[in-house]
N, C-alpha and C positions, 0 to 999 in steps of 0.2 A: 439599230439602237444597240449598244453594247449589252451583254448579258452576263457581266461579272457579278458575283455574289453581292448581295446588298450588305453594307457595312452597318454595324449597330451603333451608329452615331446619328443622332437627331440633328436636324439643320438648325443653324442659327438665324435670327432675324435679318442680319446682313446678307447671309447666303441666299435666303428666300428672296429678298428684295433684288438682289442682282440678277437672280434667274427669271424673275417676273419681268424685269426690265428687257432681258435678253429675248424673251418670247413675245413682247408686245408687238414688234414689227413683223416677224414671220407668222405669228398667229399659231393656232393650235395644231394645224396640219404639220408644222415643223417638229412636233414633240417626237415623231417616230424617227426623225433623221438625226438629232443631236440629243445625247443624253443630258438631262439636267439633274444630277445627283442629289441636290437638296430637295427639290420638288418630288422626285422619285422616293426619297427617304420619308418625306412627310406623307406622301400618299400611302406608303407601306404601313408606316406607324398608325395612320389614321384608319387603317382597315379597308382602304378603297382599292386596293390591288395587293399582289403578293411580290411585286417588284421585278417579274420577269417580263413576259411579252406583253402583259396588259398594263404596263406602267403609263403609257400614253392615256389610255381611257382612265386610269386611276387618277392621274393628275388633273385631267379634265373634270372628273366628278368631284375631287377635292376642291378645286376653284369654284365650281358651282356651289358647293357647300358654303364656301367662305363667302361668296356673294350673298347667299341667303342670311349669313350672319351679319354682313353689313346692313341688310335691309333691302329687299327687292324693290321696295317703294322710296327708299332713301336715295338721295342724290348720290352718295358714294356707292351704294350697291348697283345702282342703275348705270352709273358711269362705267364701274368696273366690268359690268357684264357687256356693254357695248365695246369697251377697250379689248377685251379678249375674244370677242365673237361668241359669247356663251349663251345668245339668244337664238331662237329658231331661225333658220335661213340666213344666219350671219356669221357662221363658223368659217367660212372661207372668203369673207369680205376683205378686200385690200385694207392695208394698214391705214391709209388716209381716210378712207370711208369709216373706218372704225372710230378713229380719233374724232372725225367730224361729228358723228353722231353722239360720241361721248361728250364732246363740247356742247352740243345743243342741249344736253341735260341741264347744264349750268347756264345756258343762254349766252355763251361767249364764242368767240372765235376759236378756231383751231389752234392757232399760234399762242393765244393767251391760255388756253386749256393746257397746252404743252409745257408752258413755263410755270404755271401757278397750280391748277387743279390736279393735273395728271400726277405729279410726284406724290400728293397727299393720297390719291386714290391707290397707287401702287403700295405706298407704306401702309395704309389701313388694311389692304388685301393680305399683305404679309403678316400684320397682327392677327387677322382673323384666322389665318391659317395655324398660327401658333396656339390660338384659343382652342381650336378644334383639338389639337395635340394634347391639350390640358385637361380634356374631358375624359370621363371613363369609358370602357369599351362599348360598342354597340350592344344593345339589348338582344338583337337578333342577327343572324349571319347576313352576308352579302354586302356588296358594295353600296356605299351611300346609306347605310342603315341609320335610322333615327337614333341620336345620342341625347341623353337627358342630363342636364346639370354638369356643372364643372367638377372636374377631377382632382386627384391628389397633386398635381403639379406638372408643369411642363416637363416632357421627357419621360412620362410613364409609358410602360410598355403597352403596346396595342394589339389587336388581332392582327395576324399576318406579319408582325414584326419579328425581330431577332428572338431566338430562343433564350431562356434564362441562362444556359450553360455559356453562351457567347455574348453575354450582356453586362460585361464588366465596366464599359464606359459609355453608358447612355449619356450623351453630353450635349451641352450647348455652350458654344464658345470655348471648348476645351475643358470645362469644368466637369467634375463627376456628376452623374445623374442624380435625381432627387432620391431621397430615402423616405420610408414610411414616416408618417407625422410622428413627432416626439412630443412627449408631455414630461415637464419637470415640476414636480410638486415642491411647495415650500420654498420658493425663492424669496429671500428677504426683501421687503420694502424698507424697513428699519429694524431695530432692536426688538420691537413687539409685533410687527405685522409681516405677513408673507402673501405672496400671490402665486398662482400656477402659471407657468410659462408653457406655451404650446408653440412649436416650430411646424406650422401647418397652415394650409389655405384656411382662411376663417369660416368659409361656407361648409367645410367638412367637420367642424366641431359639432358635438352632440351633448344635449342635456345642460347647456348653459342658457339660463333663461332670458337674459338680455345680451344682444350682440350690438356693438357701437359701430356705426359707419362713419367714415370721413366725407364731408361733402363741402361744395363751395357754398358761398353765402347766398346764392340764388337757388339753393336746394335743387340744382340740376344733377341727377345722378349720371355717373358714367355710362357709356354705351356698354351694352352686355358683352361686347367682345374685347373690351379693354382689360389688361391685367391689372386692375385696381381693386381694393376692397369694396368700393361702391359698385363697380360693375360686376363683380363675382356675386355679391349678395343680392343685386337686383335680379340677375339671371337665375340664381338659385332659389329665390322666393317667388319667381313667376309661375303662374298656374298654366298648365298644358292641357291639350286635348289628347285623346288617345292617340293620335298621329305624332305627338311630340311638339305640336306648334303652340307657341305662347298665345293664349286667349285672354290673359288678365295679367298686365304689367303692375303687380300690386303695389309695390313700393313707390314707383313713380306716380302712380295714380292717386295714392293716399298723400303723397307730398304736394301734388298739384291741388288737391281738394284743401289742404291745410293753408296753402298760400292764397287760394281764393277766399276762404273763410276769414283770413286775417288781412285781406286787402293788399297783398304783396306780390301778385303775379308780375313777373318781370322786374321786380325791385329786389335789391339785397335786403338781408336781414343782419342783425348784429353779429359780428363774429363771436363764436362761443355759444350761440343759441342751439338748443337741442329740440328736435322735433321727433315725437315718437309714431311709429306706424305698426300695424300688424306684422306678423312673420311671414305671411303667405304660405307658400309651400314648405318653408323651413319649420312650420310647426310639427312636421313629421319627424324632425330631428330633435325635438324637445325644446325648441326656441319659442318664446312667448311674445317677445317684443323686439323691435329693431329701433335703436335711438340714433338719428341722424344728426351728427354733430357738425355744424357749420364752421368751419376753420379756415378755408382757403378763399382768398379774395382774388379774382382774376386780375391780372396785371399784364397788358399787352399780350403776347403769346404764352405766358407761363402763369404761375399763381404765386401769391405771397401768403405765408403763414407766420403769424407773430406767435412766439411761444406763449404769450400770456393768454391767448385765445384758447390754447390747449387746457390750460388751467381753468378757465371758465367754462369750458366745455365738459370738462371731468366734473366740476362742482355741479353743473347743470344736470348732468346724467344722474348723479347720486340724488339730487333733489327730486328729479322726476321719479326715479325708482322708489324712492321712500313715499312718495305720494301715491304711487300705483301699486305699492307692495301688497297691500291687504285686499286689493280687489281680485286677487288670484287665491285659488285653493290647490295646493298649499301656497303660501305667500312667496313672492319674489324673493330670492336669496343669492343669486349669482349674476355677475355681469362681466363681460369680456371687452377689452379695449385692444384696438390695433395701434400701431405706431402712428398716431394722428399727425398728418401733415408731412410724413416722411416719404411719400411716394411723389406724385406729381407736384405736391406742395413744396418740394425741394429742401425741406429741412433735413439735416444729418439725422440718422437714426438715434444717434447717441443723445443729440439734443431733445428730440421727441421724447425718448425714454427718460431723460432726466426729469423733464417737466411733468410727464405722467406720473412718475413715481413720487414726486414732490406733492402733487395734487391728490394722488390717491392716499399718501400717508395721512394727509390732513383729514381726508374723509373717513378713513378708518379709525382715526383717533376720536372722530365724533361718534361713529357707529361701527363697531367691530364685527357685527353680524353678518356683514357681507362676504361672500366668496368672490375674490377678484381673480380675473384671468387676464393675461396678456398674450397676444398672438402675433408671431413674426413669420415671415415666409422662408427663412433659411437659418441654418446654424451659424453662418457666417454673420448675419445680422444680430443674432442672439449674442454671439461672442463680441461683437463690436460694441454692444450697449452693456457689456459686462454682467450679462445674466447667466452665461454658462462659464 
């Protein structure tokens, strides 16, 4: 393996996916023979190796951690583990044997798995690697150390990564790396009202009492490894044991209980409906409630979000907050919205922001006591919606 210095560029999703495809057939033993710069960079940035002679072991440890994020009992996680020989006594298995056992996880033939399930397994494994890179540094040293909660954004510096002096272009896809979260106070909603804008992952916000999550009409939260508001809040709110393993998936559990109580398991609810849950572990950051706004309706392989559903959801959030306000001491006074429907829902950020501001303006005209926050993931999005 080449020993050239590690470059301070984090890999893109496409780069990771291509390299995962390239090692599927030769398997893990081939990591010593051919350099995979994207996977090596990810392993270094994740703290699994220092990028020199231990890169193969670091990449293997990174993939095992990514499989754990997919779910070792989940179909995706189990199939990924078989595909790359990450299970005991399977590391050196031939490619056709690994594909055959991965296909058996889904109960399909090897050929059907190759055409249909295998591409998804590789794609989700690449997504899981990126999720690991978004999380904060390990709490203790050593390869594969447990990480708790999502971090300040993809591309953050990790232990064993490049030094600050050489870190002018921590990038993904050629863009500049993420900057520290930005807060902009008193962004106008209209001539009378303002909100506070945050350019930050929503789960890093502190001392905002109500956080709003965007959900589908089945109240099925995103997987914890997905780069969505729903997935990030689900992961951050989960309760973990001392080893860092999730022992209570708080938000998903409480949503499932709500669906059972209202006779809706497996059935959609009206777009714009809002369901409250506790904050789980986010209580430590001063969060008191999570409001789940059902705005996305599944449509084939994508979602549909009608702008009027955003307006209904905003109105429902404020109505619920008013009803719950005096149950807390001190009373609830702050609420934060993401750009509802602007992720997998497919709405343009400017469209989501326009409807959010319109609905928020009406609610503040009715009751101006609320401190309203809006959170977006990047300055580019903030600028696109005309907020900066």
